[in-house]
C-alpha positions in Angstrom: 4.8 1.4 14.8 3.8 -1.2 12.5 4.8 -4.8 11.1 6.5 -4.0 7.5 5.5 -7.6 6.7 1.8 -7.8 7.3 0.7 -4.0 8.2 -0.1 -4.7 11.8 0.1 -2.3 14.3 2.1 -3.1 17.1 2.4 -0.3 19.0 0.7 3.6 18.8 2.1 6.7 20.7 0.5 9.5 19.5 1.8 12.7 21.2 3.4 16.5 19.6 7.0 15.3 20.5 8.5 11.8 21.3 11.6 11.9 23.3 14.1 8.5 23.1 13.3 7.1 26.5 9.4 7.1 25.3 10.6 5.3 22.0 12.6 2.9 24.1 10.4 1.9 26.3 7.4 1.2 23.8 10.4 -0.6 21.3 11.0 -2.6 24.7 6.8 -3.6 25.6 6.6 -4.8 21.9 9.8 -6.8 21.9 8.2 -8.6 25.6 5.0 -9.5 23.5 7.0 -10.3 20.1 10.2 -10.7 20.8 13.3 -8.9 18.9 13.0 -7.7 15.3 15.6 -7.6 12.9 15.7 -4.3 11.6 13.5 -1.2 12.9 13.0 1.2 9.8 12.2 4.6 10.7 12.3 8.7 9.2 15.0 10.8 10.5 13.6 12.1 13.3 15.4 12.9 16.5 14.3 10.2 18.4 15.3 7.9 16.0 18.8 8.8 15.4 19.8 9.8 18.9 23.0 7.9 20.2 20.6 6.6 22.9 18.4 5.1 20.6 21.7 3.3 18.7 22.9 2.2 22.2 19.8 0.5 22.7 19.7 -0.9 18.9 23.2 -2.5 19.2 22.6 -3.9 22.7 19.8 -5.9 21.2 21.5 -7.2 18.0 18.8 -5.0 16.1 19.9 -2.4 12.7 18.5 0.5 12.3 17.6 1.6 9.0 17.0 4.9 7.7 14.5 6.2 4.9 16.1 9.1 2.5 15.6 12.6 4.3 12.7 14.1 2.4 11.4 11.1 1.5 8.1 9.8 2.9 7.0 8.2 0.5 9.5 5.6 1.0 7.7 5.0 4.4 4.0 5.7 2.7 2.2 3.0 4.7 3.1 4.3 8.2 2.4 8.0 6.5 -0.6 7.0 5.8 -1.5 5.4 8.7 -0.3 8.3 11.1 -2.4 10.4 9.2 -5.6 8.4 9.4 -4.7 7.9 13.2 -4.1 12.2 13.5 -7.5 12.3 11.8 -9.6 10.0 13.6 
């Protein structure tokens, strides 16, 4: 997870699959360290569009924002970062 304002890495979770509870656990840890964001932007992966994450975001007054399906260039910085992390 990357801060879109300053491109600072906040957390990295690398795996073949990231279930929603694991994503929420990572987000809770980031909030504990840095405070709550106003918006979380992500792709349309199942872990981000789940009702569990939607309920969690609503509880924390965080808006979820999604890129358009099939348009990874809308999230280009994160996509490039993920590629670099995978290759390293």
